[in-house]
mmCIF file as gemmi writes it, N, C-alpha and C atoms, coordinates in Angstrom:
data_model
loop_
_atom_site.group_PDB
_atom_site.id
_atom_site.type_symbol
_atom_site.label_atom_id
_atom_site.label_alt_id
_atom_site.label_comp_id
_atom_site.label_asym_id
_atom_site.label_entity_id
_atom_site.label_seq_id
_atom_site.pdbx_PDB_ins_code
_atom_site.Cartn_x
_atom_site.Cartn_y
_atom_site.Cartn_z
_atom_site.occupancy
_atom_site.B_iso_or_equiv
_atom_site.pdbx_formal_charge
_atom_site.auth_seq_id
_atom_site.auth_asym_id
_atom_site.pdbx_PDB_model_num
ATOM 1 N N . MET Axp A 1 ? 17.56 -48.675 23.819 1 0 ? 1 A 1
ATOM 2 C CA . MET Axp A 1 ? 16.479 -47.914 23.251 1 0 ? 1 A 1
ATOM 3 C C . MET Axp A 1 ? 16.711 -46.453 23.594 1 0 ? 1 A 1
ATOM 4 N N . THR Axp A 2 ? 16.514 -45.574 22.593 1 0 ? 2 A 1
ATOM 5 C CA . THR Axp A 2 ? 16.698 -44.144 22.811 1 0 ? 2 A 1
ATOM 6 C C . THR Axp A 2 ? 15.35 -43.456 22.872 1 0 ? 2 A 1
ATOM 7 N N . THR Axp A 3 ? 15.324 -42.401 23.607 1 0 ? 3 A 1
ATOM 8 C CA . THR Axp A 3 ? 14.104 -41.616 23.739 1 0 ? 3 A 1
ATOM 9 C C . THR Axp A 3 ? 14.36 -40.235 23.158 1 0 ? 3 A 1
ATOM 10 N N . ALA Axp A 4 ? 13.504 -39.82 22.263 1 0 ? 4 A 1
ATOM 11 C CA . ALA Axp A 4 ? 13.639 -38.499 21.65 1 0 ? 4 A 1
ATOM 12 C C . ALA Axp A 4 ? 12.688 -37.536 22.345 1 0 ? 4 A 1
ATOM 13 N N . THR Axp A 5 ? 13.197 -36.387 22.639 1 0 ? 5 A 1
ATOM 14 C CA . THR Axp A 5 ? 12.334 -35.363 23.229 1 0 ? 5 A 1
ATOM 15 C C . THR Axp A 5 ? 12.327 -34.153 22.311 1 0 ? 5 A 1
ATOM 16 N N . THR Axp A 6 ? 11.217 -33.517 22.239 1 0 ? 6 A 1
ATOM 17 C CA . THR Axp A 6 ? 11.097 -32.305 21.42 1 0 ? 6 A 1
ATOM 18 C C . THR Axp A 6 ? 10.536 -31.188 22.278 1 0 ? 6 A 1
ATOM 19 N N . GLN Axp A 7 ? 10.904 -30.018 21.919 1 0 ? 7 A 1
ATOM 20 C CA . GLN Axp A 7 ? 10.352 -28.853 22.599 1 0 ? 7 A 1
ATOM 21 C C . GLN Axp A 7 ? 9.457 -28.117 21.617 1 0 ? 7 A 1
ATOM 22 N N . THR Axp A 8 ? 8.329 -27.699 22.082 1 0 ? 8 A 1
ATOM 23 C CA . THR Axp A 8 ? 7.428 -26.945 21.215 1 0 ? 8 A 1
ATOM 24 C C . THR Axp A 8 ? 7.698 -25.46 21.386 1 0 ? 8 A 1
ATOM 25 N N . ALA Axp A 9 ? 7.642 -24.768 20.287 1 0 ? 9 A 1
ATOM 26 C CA . ALA Axp A 9 ? 7.862 -23.32 20.32 1 0 ? 9 A 1
ATOM 27 C C . ALA Axp A 9 ? 6.673 -22.64 20.991 1 0 ? 9 A 1
ATOM 28 N N . HIS Axp A 10 ? 6.967 -21.57 21.692 1 0 ? 10 A 1
ATOM 29 C CA . HIS Axp A 10 ? 5.903 -20.798 22.339 1 0 ? 10 A 1
ATOM 30 C C . HIS Axp A 10 ? 5.12 -20.057 21.263 1 0 ? 10 A 1
ATOM 31 N N . ARG Axp A 11 ? 3.837 -20.223 21.253 1 0 ? 11 A 1
ATOM 32 C CA . ARG Axp A 11 ? 2.989 -19.556 20.265 1 0 ? 11 A 1
ATOM 33 C C . ARG Axp A 11 ? 2.123 -18.52 20.954 1 0 ? 11 A 1
ATOM 34 N N . ALA Axp A 12 ? 1.784 -17.507 20.186 1 0 ? 12 A 1
ATOM 35 C CA . ALA Axp A 12 ? 0.883 -16.474 20.712 1 0 ? 12 A 1
ATOM 36 C C . ALA Axp A 12 ? -0.495 -17.082 20.931 1 0 ? 12 A 1
ATOM 37 N N . ALA Axp A 13 ? -1.184 -16.577 21.886 1 0 ? 13 A 1
ATOM 38 C CA . ALA Axp A 13 ? -2.527 -17.072 22.178 1 0 ? 13 A 1
ATOM 39 C C . ALA Axp A 13 ? -3.434 -16.843 20.981 1 0 ? 13 A 1
ATOM 40 N N . THR Axp A 14 ? -4.323 -17.787 20.765 1 0 ? 14 A 1
ATOM 41 C CA . THR Axp A 14 ? -5.254 -17.674 19.653 1 0 ? 14 A 1
ATOM 42 C C . THR Axp A 14 ? -6.113 -16.423 19.819 1 0 ? 14 A 1
ATOM 43 N N . GLY Axp A 15 ? -6.241 -15.675 18.712 1 0 ? 15 A 1
ATOM 44 C CA . GLY Axp A 15 ? -7.075 -14.487 18.74 1 0 ? 15 A 1
ATOM 45 C C . GLY Axp A 15 ? -6.354 -13.214 19.13 1 0 ? 15 A 1
ATOM 46 N N . THR Axp A 16 ? -5.059 -13.285 19.383 1 0 ? 16 A 1
ATOM 47 C CA . THR Axp A 16 ? -4.331 -12.063 19.718 1 0 ? 16 A 1
ATOM 48 C C . THR Axp A 16 ? -3.732 -11.472 18.455 1 0 ? 16 A 1
ATOM 49 N N . ASP Axp A 17 ? -3.668 -10.179 18.408 1 0 ? 17 A 1
ATOM 50 C CA . ASP Axp A 17 ? -3.113 -9.465 17.267 1 0 ? 17 A 1
ATOM 51 C C . ASP Axp A 17 ? -1.698 -9.025 17.622 1 0 ? 17 A 1
ATOM 52 N N . PRO Axp A 18 ? -0.677 -9.564 16.952 1 0 ? 18 A 1
ATOM 53 C CA . PRO Axp A 18 ? 0.69 -9.183 17.308 1 0 ? 18 A 1
ATOM 54 C C . PRO Axp A 18 ? 0.997 -7.711 17.035 1 0 ? 18 A 1
ATOM 55 N N . LEU Axp A 19 ? 0.259 -7.078 16.123 1 0 ? 19 A 1
ATOM 56 C CA . LEU Axp A 19 ? 0.483 -5.658 15.835 1 0 ? 19 A 1
ATOM 57 C C . LEU Axp A 19 ? -0.341 -4.753 16.739 1 0 ? 19 A 1
ATOM 58 N N . ASP Axp A 20 ? -1.38 -5.291 17.318 1 0 ? 20 A 1
ATOM 59 C CA . ASP Axp A 20 ? -2.256 -4.538 18.206 1 0 ? 20 A 1
ATOM 60 C C . ASP Axp A 20 ? -2.789 -3.266 17.544 1 0 ? 20 A 1
ATOM 61 N N . LEU Axp A 21 ? -3.263 -3.421 16.292 1 0 ? 21 A 1
ATOM 62 C CA . LEU Axp A 21 ? -3.819 -2.292 15.548 1 0 ? 21 A 1
ATOM 63 C C . LEU Axp A 21 ? -5.279 -2.083 15.914 1 0 ? 21 A 1
ATOM 64 N N . ILE Axp A 22 ? -5.661 -0.834 16.004 1 0 ? 22 A 1
ATOM 65 C CA . ILE Axp A 22 ? -7.063 -0.503 16.244 1 0 ? 22 A 1
ATOM 66 C C . ILE Axp A 22 ? -7.798 -0.4 14.913 1 0 ? 22 A 1
ATOM 67 N N . ASP Axp A 23 ? -7.182 0.289 13.959 1 0 ? 23 A 1
ATOM 68 C CA . ASP Axp A 23 ? -7.799 0.492 12.657 1 0 ? 23 A 1
ATOM 69 C C . ASP Axp A 23 ? -6.718 0.873 11.656 1 0 ? 23 A 1
ATOM 70 N N . VAL Axp A 24 ? -6.979 0.648 10.392 1 0 ? 24 A 1
ATOM 71 C CA . VAL Axp A 24 ? -6.069 1.055 9.326 1 0 ? 24 A 1
ATOM 72 C C . VAL Axp A 24 ? -6.772 2.135 8.521 1 0 ? 24 A 1
ATOM 73 N N . ASP Axp A 25 ? -6.132 3.297 8.385 1 0 ? 25 A 1
ATOM 74 C CA . ASP Axp A 25 ? -6.742 4.405 7.658 1 0 ? 25 A 1
ATOM 75 C C . ASP Axp A 25 ? -6.67 4.179 6.153 1 0 ? 25 A 1
ATOM 76 N N . HIS Axp A 26 ? -5.487 3.868 5.648 1 0 ? 26 A 1
ATOM 77 C CA . HIS Axp A 26 ? -5.323 3.626 4.222 1 0 ? 26 A 1
ATOM 78 C C . HIS Axp A 26 ? -4.061 2.803 3.986 1 0 ? 26 A 1
ATOM 79 N N . VAL Axp A 27 ? -3.964 2.268 2.771 1 0 ? 27 A 1
ATOM 80 C CA . VAL Axp A 27 ? -2.76 1.567 2.334 1 0 ? 27 A 1
ATOM 81 C C . VAL Axp A 27 ? -2.222 2.331 1.141 1 0 ? 27 A 1
ATOM 82 N N . ARG Axp A 28 ? -0.928 2.655 1.18 1 0 ? 28 A 1
ATOM 83 C CA . ARG Axp A 28 ? -0.303 3.433 0.106 1 0 ? 28 A 1
ATOM 84 C C . ARG Axp A 28 ? 0.562 2.51 -0.749 1 0 ? 28 A 1
ATOM 85 N N . PHE Axp A 29 ? 0.369 2.597 -2.075 1 0 ? 29 A 1
ATOM 86 C CA . PHE Axp A 29 ? 1.18 1.852 -3.028 1 0 ? 29 A 1
ATOM 87 C C . PHE Axp A 29 ? 1.97 2.849 -3.868 1 0 ? 29 A 1
ATOM 88 N N . TYR Axp A 30 ? 3.267 2.63 -4.002 1 0 ? 30 A 1
ATOM 89 C CA . TYR Axp A 30 ? 4.082 3.439 -4.903 1 0 ? 30 A 1
ATOM 90 C C . TYR Axp A 30 ? 4.116 2.725 -6.247 1 0 ? 30 A 1
ATOM 91 N N . VAL Axp A 31 ? 3.664 3.418 -7.284 1 0 ? 31 A 1
ATOM 92 C CA . VAL Axp A 31 ? 3.532 2.817 -8.611 1 0 ? 31 A 1
ATOM 93 C C . VAL Axp A 31 ? 4.204 3.703 -9.65 1 0 ? 31 A 1
ATOM 94 N N . GLY Axp A 32 ? 4.494 3.121 -10.8 1 0 ? 32 A 1
ATOM 95 C CA . GLY Axp A 32 ? 5.144 3.861 -11.874 1 0 ? 32 A 1
ATOM 96 C C . GLY Axp A 32 ? 4.227 4.868 -12.545 1 0 ? 32 A 1
ATOM 97 N N . ASN Axp A 33 ? 2.929 4.579 -12.607 1 0 ? 33 A 1
ATOM 98 C CA . ASN Axp A 33 ? 1.969 5.476 -13.24 1 0 ? 33 A 1
ATOM 99 C C . ASN Axp A 33 ? 0.675 5.45 -12.418 1 0 ? 33 A 1
ATOM 100 N N . ALA Axp A 34 ? 0.515 6.417 -11.531 1 0 ? 34 A 1
ATOM 101 C CA . ALA Axp A 34 ? -0.631 6.439 -10.617 1 0 ? 34 A 1
ATOM 102 C C . ALA Axp A 34 ? -1.954 6.586 -11.363 1 0 ? 34 A 1
ATOM 103 N N . LYS Axp A 35 ? -1.975 7.389 -12.406 1 0 ? 35 A 1
ATOM 104 C CA . LYS Axp A 35 ? -3.216 7.61 -13.152 1 0 ? 35 A 1
ATOM 105 C C . LYS Axp A 35 ? -3.683 6.316 -13.811 1 0 ? 35 A 1
ATOM 106 N N . GLN Axp A 36 ? -2.78 5.638 -14.489 1 0 ? 36 A 1
ATOM 107 C CA . GLN Axp A 36 ? -3.122 4.381 -15.149 1 0 ? 36 A 1
ATOM 108 C C . GLN Axp A 36 ? -3.543 3.321 -14.126 1 0 ? 36 A 1
ATOM 109 N N . SER Axp A 37 ? -2.817 3.235 -13.028 1 0 ? 37 A 1
ATOM 110 C CA . SER Axp A 37 ? -3.146 2.261 -11.98 1 0 ? 37 A 1
ATOM 111 C C . SER Axp A 37 ? -4.509 2.551 -11.363 1 0 ? 37 A 1
ATOM 112 N N . ALA Axp A 38 ? -4.807 3.828 -11.126 1 0 ? 38 A 1
ATOM 113 C CA . ALA Axp A 38 ? -6.089 4.204 -10.529 1 0 ? 38 A 1
ATOM 114 C C . ALA Axp A 38 ? -7.249 3.797 -11.426 1 0 ? 38 A 1
ATOM 115 N N . PHE Axp A 39 ? -7.125 4.048 -12.707 1 0 ? 39 A 1
ATOM 116 C CA . PHE Axp A 39 ? -8.219 3.704 -13.599 1 0 ? 39 A 1
ATOM 117 C C . PHE Axp A 39 ? -8.331 2.194 -13.806 1 0 ? 39 A 1
ATOM 118 N N . PHE Axp A 40 ? -7.217 1.464 -13.672 1 0 ? 40 A 1
ATOM 119 C CA . PHE Axp A 40 ? -7.281 0.003 -13.7 1 0 ? 40 A 1
ATOM 120 C C . PHE Axp A 40 ? -8.051 -0.518 -12.49 1 0 ? 40 A 1
ATOM 121 N N . TYR Axp A 41 ? -7.71 -0.044 -11.285 1 0 ? 41 A 1
ATOM 122 C CA . TYR Axp A 41 ? -8.404 -0.478 -10.072 1 0 ? 41 A 1
ATOM 123 C C . TYR Axp A 41 ? -9.886 -0.107 -10.136 1 0 ? 41 A 1
ATOM 124 N N . ALA Axp A 42 ? -10.187 1.041 -10.713 1 0 ? 42 A 1
ATOM 125 C CA . ALA Axp A 42 ? -11.583 1.469 -10.823 1 0 ? 42 A 1
ATOM 126 C C . ALA Axp A 42 ? -12.365 0.563 -11.774 1 0 ? 42 A 1
ATOM 127 N N . SER Axp A 43 ? -11.794 0.255 -12.927 1 0 ? 43 A 1
ATOM 128 C CA . SER Axp A 43 ? -12.534 -0.548 -13.902 1 0 ? 43 A 1
ATOM 129 C C . SER Axp A 43 ? -12.518 -2.036 -13.568 1 0 ? 43 A 1
ATOM 130 N N . ALA Axp A 44 ? -11.412 -2.548 -13.029 1 0 ? 44 A 1
ATOM 131 C CA . ALA Axp A 44 ? -11.312 -3.984 -12.763 1 0 ? 44 A 1
ATOM 132 C C . ALA Axp A 44 ? -11.952 -4.397 -11.44 1 0 ? 44 A 1
ATOM 133 N N . PHE Axp A 45 ? -11.852 -3.553 -10.418 1 0 ? 45 A 1
ATOM 134 C CA . PHE Axp A 45 ? -12.289 -3.95 -9.082 1 0 ? 45 A 1
ATOM 135 C C . PHE Axp A 45 ? -13.393 -3.075 -8.492 1 0 ? 45 A 1
ATOM 136 N N . GLY Axp A 46 ? -13.858 -2.076 -9.241 1 0 ? 46 A 1
ATOM 137 C CA . GLY Axp A 46 ? -14.983 -1.261 -8.787 1 0 ? 46 A 1
ATOM 138 C C . GLY Axp A 46 ? -14.651 -0.173 -7.79 1 0 ? 46 A 1
ATOM 139 N N . PHE Axp A 47 ? -13.376 0.205 -7.677 1 0 ? 47 A 1
ATOM 140 C CA . PHE Axp A 47 ? -13.011 1.308 -6.783 1 0 ? 47 A 1
ATOM 141 C C . PHE Axp A 47 ? -13.466 2.627 -7.386 1 0 ? 47 A 1
ATOM 142 N N . GLN Axp A 48 ? -13.705 3.607 -6.527 1 0 ? 48 A 1
ATOM 143 C CA . GLN Axp A 48 ? -14.061 4.957 -6.957 1 0 ? 48 A 1
ATOM 144 C C . GLN Axp A 48 ? -12.854 5.867 -6.771 1 0 ? 48 A 1
ATOM 145 N N . VAL Axp A 49 ? -12.552 6.678 -7.776 1 0 ? 49 A 1
ATOM 146 C CA . VAL Axp A 49 ? -11.489 7.675 -7.639 1 0 ? 49 A 1
ATOM 147 C C . VAL Axp A 49 ? -12.094 8.862 -6.908 1 0 ? 49 A 1
ATOM 148 N N . GLU Axp A 50 ? -11.682 9.078 -5.666 1 0 ? 50 A 1
ATOM 149 C CA . GLU Axp A 50 ? -12.268 10.124 -4.826 1 0 ? 50 A 1
ATOM 150 C C . GLU Axp A 50 ? -11.519 11.446 -4.92 1 0 ? 50 A 1
ATOM 151 N N . GLN Axp A 51 ? -10.194 11.391 -4.909 1 0 ? 51 A 1
ATOM 152 C CA . GLN Axp A 51 ? -9.394 12.615 -4.949 1 0 ? 51 A 1
ATOM 153 C C . GLN Axp A 51 ? -8.164 12.398 -5.807 1 0 ? 51 A 1
ATOM 154 N N . ILE Axp A 52 ? -7.734 13.49 -6.442 1 0 ? 52 A 1
ATOM 155 C CA . ILE Axp A 52 ? -6.543 13.468 -7.287 1 0 ? 52 A 1
ATOM 156 C C . ILE Axp A 52 ? -5.641 14.616 -6.864 1 0 ? 52 A 1
ATOM 157 N N . ARG Axp A 53 ? -4.371 14.31 -6.743 1 0 ? 53 A 1
ATOM 158 C CA . ARG Axp A 53 ? -3.361 15.339 -6.457 1 0 ? 53 A 1
ATOM 159 C C . ARG Axp A 53 ? -2.212 15.087 -7.421 1 0 ? 53 A 1
ATOM 160 N N . ASP Axp A 54 ? -2 16.025 -8.352 1 0 ? 54 A 1
ATOM 161 C CA . ASP Axp A 54 ? -0.935 15.863 -9.34 1 0 ? 54 A 1
ATOM 162 C C . ASP Axp A 54 ? -0.49 17.228 -9.847 1 0 ? 54 A 1
ATOM 163 N N . LEU Axp A 55 ? 0.184 17.259 -10.981 1 0 ? 55 A 1
ATOM 164 C CA . LEU Axp A 55 ? 0.666 18.53 -11.529 1 0 ? 55 A 1
ATOM 165 C C . LEU Axp A 55 ? -0.47 19.507 -11.813 1 0 ? 55 A 1
ATOM 166 N N . THR Axp A 56 ? -1.635 18.988 -12.201 1 0 ? 56 A 1
ATOM 167 C CA . THR Axp A 56 ? -2.758 19.878 -12.516 1 0 ? 56 A 1
ATOM 168 C C . THR Axp A 56 ? -3.325 20.563 -11.278 1 0 ? 56 A 1
ATOM 169 N N . THR Axp A 57 ? -3.074 20 -10.107 1 0 ? 57 A 1
ATOM 170 C CA . THR Axp A 57 ? -3.545 20.608 -8.859 1 0 ? 57 A 1
ATOM 171 C C . THR Axp A 57 ? -2.422 21.319 -8.107 1 0 ? 57 A 1
ATOM 172 N N . GLY Axp A 58 ? -1.233 21.366 -8.709 1 0 ? 58 A 1
ATOM 173 C CA . GLY Axp A 58 ? -0.124 22.105 -8.114 1 0 ? 58 A 1
ATOM 174 C C . GLY Axp A 58 ? 0.905 21.274 -7.373 1 0 ? 58 A 1
ATOM 175 N N . SER Axp A 59 ? 0.748 19.974 -7.335 1 0 ? 59 A 1
ATOM 176 C CA . SER Axp A 59 ? 1.715 19.115 -6.644 1 0 ? 59 A 1
ATOM 177 C C . SER Axp A 59 ? 2.88 18.803 -7.573 1 0 ? 59 A 1
ATOM 178 N N . ARG Axp A 60 ? 4.07 19.216 -7.193 1 0 ? 60 A 1
ATOM 179 C CA . ARG Axp A 60 ? 5.257 18.965 -8.009 1 0 ? 60 A 1
ATOM 180 C C . ARG Axp A 60 ? 6.072 17.778 -7.503 1 0 ? 60 A 1
ATOM 181 N N . GLU Axp A 61 ? 5.746 17.287 -6.31 1 0 ? 61 A 1
ATOM 182 C CA . GLU Axp A 61 ? 6.516 16.188 -5.707 1 0 ? 61 A 1
ATOM 183 C C . GLU Axp A 61 ? 6.023 14.813 -6.157 1 0 ? 61 A 1
ATOM 184 N N . SER Axp A 62 ? 4.693 14.637 -6.191 1 0 ? 62 A 1
ATOM 185 C CA . SER Axp A 62 ? 4.153 13.327 -6.542 1 0 ? 62 A 1
ATOM 186 C C . SER Axp A 62 ? 2.729 13.463 -7.065 1 0 ? 62 A 1
ATOM 187 N N . ALA Axp A 63 ? 2.3 12.433 -7.785 1 0 ? 63 A 1
ATOM 188 C CA . ALA Axp A 63 ? 0.906 12.323 -8.216 1 0 ? 63 A 1
ATOM 189 C C . ALA Axp A 63 ? 0.251 11.281 -7.322 1 0 ? 63 A 1
ATOM 190 N N . GLN Axp A 64 ? -0.904 11.62 -6.747 1 0 ? 64 A 1
ATOM 191 C CA . GLN Axp A 64 ? -1.587 10.712 -5.83 1 0 ? 64 A 1
ATOM 192 C C . GLN Axp A 64 ? -3.056 10.59 -6.213 1 0 ? 64 A 1
ATOM 193 N N . TYR Axp A 65 ? -3.554 9.374 -6.161 1 0 ? 65 A 1
ATOM 194 C CA . TYR Axp A 65 ? -4.96 9.099 -6.423 1 0 ? 65 A 1
ATOM 195 C C . TYR Axp A 65 ? -5.52 8.338 -5.23 1 0 ? 65 A 1
ATOM 196 N N . LEU Axp A 66 ? -6.586 8.87 -4.637 1 0 ? 66 A 1
ATOM 197 C CA . LEU Axp A 66 ? -7.256 8.199 -3.527 1 0 ? 66 A 1
ATOM 198 C C . LEU Axp A 66 ? -8.404 7.38 -4.09 1 0 ? 66 A 1
ATOM 199 N N . LEU Axp A 67 ? -8.375 6.071 -3.846 1 0 ? 67 A 1
ATOM 200 C CA . LEU Axp A 67 ? -9.418 5.164 -4.305 1 0 ? 67 A 1
ATOM 201 C C . LEU Axp A 67 ? -10.164 4.62 -3.096 1 0 ? 67 A 1
ATOM 202 N N . THR Axp A 68 ? -11.474 4.526 -3.205 1 0 ? 68 A 1
ATOM 203 C CA . THR Axp A 68 ? -12.265 3.983 -2.101 1 0 ? 68 A 1
ATOM 204 C C . THR Axp A 68 ? -13.238 2.932 -2.609 1 0 ? 68 A 1
ATOM 205 N N . GLN Axp A 69 ? -13.554 2.019 -1.707 1 0 ? 69 A 1
ATOM 206 C CA . GLN Axp A 69 ? -14.599 1.023 -1.941 1 0 ? 69 A 1
ATOM 207 C C . GLN Axp A 69 ? -15.09 0.609 -0.562 1 0 ? 69 A 1
ATOM 208 N N . GLY Axp A 70 ? -16.25 1.114 -0.183 1 0 ? 70 A 1
ATOM 209 C CA . GLY Axp A 70 ? -16.731 0.89 1.181 1 0 ? 70 A 1
ATOM 210 C C . GLY Axp A 70 ? -15.798 1.591 2.157 1 0 ? 70 A 1
ATOM 211 N N . ASN Axp A 71 ? -15.269 0.847 3.133 1 0 ? 71 A 1
ATOM 212 C CA . ASN Axp A 71 ? -14.329 1.463 4.078 1 0 ? 71 A 1
ATOM 213 C C . ASN Axp A 71 ? -12.869 1.172 3.719 1 0 ? 71 A 1
ATOM 214 N N . ILE Axp A 72 ? -12.625 0.674 2.512 1 0 ? 72 A 1
ATOM 215 C CA . ILE Axp A 72 ? -11.266 0.409 2.032 1 0 ? 72 A 1
ATOM 216 C C . ILE Axp A 72 ? -10.755 1.655 1.32 1 0 ? 72 A 1
ATOM 217 N N . ARG Axp A 73 ? -9.547 2.089 1.67 1 0 ? 73 A 1
ATOM 218 C CA . ARG Axp A 73 ? -8.936 3.255 1.028 1 0 ? 73 A 1
ATOM 219 C C . ARG Axp A 73 ? -7.519 2.915 0.58 1 0 ? 73 A 1
ATOM 220 N N . PHE Axp A 74 ? -7.263 3.095 -0.714 1 0 ? 74 A 1
ATOM 221 C CA . PHE Axp A 74 ? -5.924 2.939 -1.274 1 0 ? 74 A 1
ATOM 222 C C . PHE Axp A 74 ? -5.458 4.295 -1.768 1 0 ? 74 A 1
ATOM 223 N N . VAL Axp A 75 ? -4.189 4.6 -1.555 1 0 ? 75 A 1
ATOM 224 C CA . VAL Axp A 75 ? -3.562 5.767 -2.164 1 0 ? 75 A 1
ATOM 225 C C . VAL Axp A 75 ? -2.509 5.233 -3.122 1 0 ? 75 A 1
ATOM 226 N N . LEU Axp A 76 ? -2.665 5.556 -4.403 1 0 ? 76 A 1
ATOM 227 C CA . LEU Axp A 76 ? -1.68 5.179 -5.409 1 0 ? 76 A 1
ATOM 228 C C . LEU Axp A 76 ? -0.834 6.405 -5.678 1 0 ? 76 A 1
ATOM 229 N N . GLU Axp A 77 ? 0.472 6.288 -5.507 1 0 ? 77 A 1
ATOM 230 C CA . GLU Axp A 77 ? 1.351 7.454 -5.595 1 0 ? 77 A 1
ATOM 231 C C . GLU Axp A 77 ? 2.515 7.187 -6.539 1 0 ? 77 A 1
ATOM 232 N N . THR Axp A 78 ? 2.799 8.183 -7.385 1 0 ? 78 A 1
ATOM 233 C CA . THR Axp A 78 ? 3.945 8.151 -8.281 1 0 ? 78 A 1
ATOM 234 C C . THR Axp A 78 ? 4.843 9.339 -7.978 1 0 ? 78 A 1
ATOM 235 N N . PRO Axp A 79 ? 6.103 9.099 -7.64 1 0 ? 79 A 1
ATOM 236 C CA . PRO Axp A 79 ? 7.035 10.212 -7.438 1 0 ? 79 A 1
ATOM 237 C C . PRO Axp A 79 ? 7.273 10.941 -8.763 1 0 ? 79 A 1
ATOM 238 N N . LEU Axp A 80 ? 7.309 12.267 -8.723 1 0 ? 80 A 1
ATOM 239 C CA . LEU Axp A 80 ? 7.533 13.052 -9.936 1 0 ? 80 A 1
ATOM 240 C C . LEU Axp A 80 ? 8.944 13.614 -10.02 1 0 ? 80 A 1
ATOM 241 N N . SER Axp A 81 ? 9.752 13.382 -9 1 0 ? 81 A 1
ATOM 242 C CA . SER Axp A 81 ? 11.142 13.848 -9.033 1 0 ? 81 A 1
ATOM 243 C C . SER Axp A 81 ? 12.046 12.774 -8.446 1 0 ? 81 A 1
ATOM 244 N N . LYS Axp A 82 ? 13.305 12.84 -8.811 1 0 ? 82 A 1
ATOM 245 C CA . LYS Axp A 82 ? 14.267 11.867 -8.286 1 0 ? 82 A 1
ATOM 246 C C . LYS Axp A 82 ? 14.58 12.116 -6.818 1 0 ? 82 A 1
ATOM 247 N N . ASN Axp A 83 ? 14.214 13.28 -6.3 1 0 ? 83 A 1
ATOM 248 C CA . ASN Axp A 83 ? 14.454 13.61 -4.896 1 0 ? 83 A 1
ATOM 249 C C . ASN Axp A 83 ? 13.388 13.05 -3.961 1 0 ? 83 A 1
ATOM 250 N N . HIS Axp A 84 ? 12.311 12.523 -4.515 1 0 ? 84 A 1
ATOM 251 C CA . HIS Axp A 84 ? 11.239 11.96 -3.69 1 0 ? 84 A 1
ATOM 252 C C . HIS Axp A 84 ? 11.774 10.729 -2.951 1 0 ? 84 A 1
ATOM 253 N N . PRO Axp A 85 ? 11.399 10.553 -1.679 1 0 ? 85 A 1
ATOM 254 C CA . PRO Axp A 85 ? 11.907 9.418 -0.894 1 0 ? 85 A 1
ATOM 255 C C . PRO Axp A 85 ? 11.618 8.042 -1.51 1 0 ? 85 A 1
ATOM 256 N N . ALA Axp A 86 ? 10.553 7.914 -2.29 1 0 ? 86 A 1
ATOM 257 C CA . ALA Axp A 86 ? 10.192 6.608 -2.849 1 0 ? 86 A 1
ATOM 258 C C . ALA Axp A 86 ? 10.776 6.364 -4.233 1 0 ? 86 A 1
ATOM 259 N N . SER Axp A 87 ? 11.443 7.345 -4.83 1 0 ? 87 A 1
ATOM 260 C CA . SER Axp A 87 ? 11.964 7.187 -6.186 1 0 ? 87 A 1
ATOM 261 C C . SER Axp A 87 ? 12.957 6.04 -6.3 1 0 ? 87 A 1
ATOM 262 N N . ALA Axp A 88 ? 13.906 5.975 -5.393 1 0 ? 88 A 1
ATOM 263 C CA . ALA Axp A 88 ? 14.92 4.916 -5.442 1 0 ? 88 A 1
ATOM 264 C C . ALA Axp A 88 ? 14.288 3.546 -5.209 1 0 ? 88 A 1
ATOM 265 N N . GLU Axp A 89 ? 13.358 3.474 -4.268 1 0 ? 89 A 1
ATOM 266 C CA . GLU Axp A 89 ? 12.688 2.2 -3.986 1 0 ? 89 A 1
ATOM 267 C C . GLU Axp A 89 ? 11.883 1.727 -5.186 1 0 ? 89 A 1
ATOM 268 N N . LEU Axp A 90 ? 11.179 2.642 -5.833 1 0 ? 90 A 1
ATOM 269 C CA . LEU Axp A 90 ? 10.378 2.304 -7.003 1 0 ? 90 A 1
ATOM 270 C C . LEU Axp A 90 ? 11.27 1.858 -8.153 1 0 ? 90 A 1
ATOM 271 N N . ALA Axp A 91 ? 12.405 2.535 -8.347 1 0 ? 91 A 1
ATOM 272 C CA . ALA Axp A 91 ? 13.334 2.15 -9.408 1 0 ? 91 A 1
ATOM 273 C C . ALA Axp A 91 ? 13.936 0.771 -9.148 1 0 ? 91 A 1
ATOM 274 N N . LYS Axp A 92 ? 14.196 0.469 -7.893 1 0 ? 92 A 1
ATOM 275 C CA . LYS Axp A 92 ? 14.841 -0.8 -7.541 1 0 ? 92 A 1
ATOM 276 C C . LYS Axp A 92 ? 13.867 -1.975 -7.527 1 0 ? 92 A 1
ATOM 277 N N . PHE Axp A 93 ? 12.666 -1.78 -6.946 1 0 ? 93 A 1
ATOM 278 C CA . PHE Axp A 93 ? 11.748 -2.893 -6.734 1 0 ? 93 A 1
ATOM 279 C C . PHE Axp A 93 ? 10.52 -2.884 -7.633 1 0 ? 93 A 1
ATOM 280 N N . GLY Axp A 94 ? 10.213 -1.759 -8.277 1 0 ? 94 A 1
ATOM 281 C CA . GLY Axp A 94 ? 9.029 -1.682 -9.12 1 0 ? 94 A 1
ATOM 282 C C . GLY Axp A 94 ? 7.777 -1.353 -8.326 1 0 ? 94 A 1
ATOM 283 N N . ASP Axp A 95 ? 6.627 -1.482 -8.977 1 0 ? 95 A 1
ATOM 284 C CA . ASP Axp A 95 ? 5.346 -1.123 -8.368 1 0 ? 95 A 1
ATOM 285 C C . ASP Axp A 95 ? 5.068 -1.945 -7.121 1 0 ? 95 A 1
ATOM 286 N N . GLY Axp A 96 ? 4.335 -1.324 -6.189 1 0 ? 96 A 1
ATOM 287 C CA . GLY Axp A 96 ? 3.877 -2.058 -5.021 1 0 ? 96 A 1
ATOM 288 C C . GLY Axp A 96 ? 4.192 -1.375 -3.766 1 0 ? 96 A 1
C-alpha cells in the first residue's frame, strides 16, 4: 500500500491586501478616441465629464477627459503624436 502526501501552498492571511494600497486617486485608460469614449461612458454609465484637456485648451501631446461618478475617477487619454509614450502601446494592444 502506498501513501500519498501533498503539500499545501502558503497562502496570504485572509483580509490582507498584497498591494497595501491606501487609496486610488484615478484609473487612466489609453483609448483611440478620448472624446467619443468620454461621451459613451457619460451616456451609458452616468459619468460626468469634469475636465477636458485637448488641442482646444493648448495640449499638443494628448487629449484627456476626466470622468467622475461619486468617488470614482477615470481619465481617458488619447495620444496626439507618435512620440507620446502610450502611442506604441495603443497601436499594438488597442484601447484599454
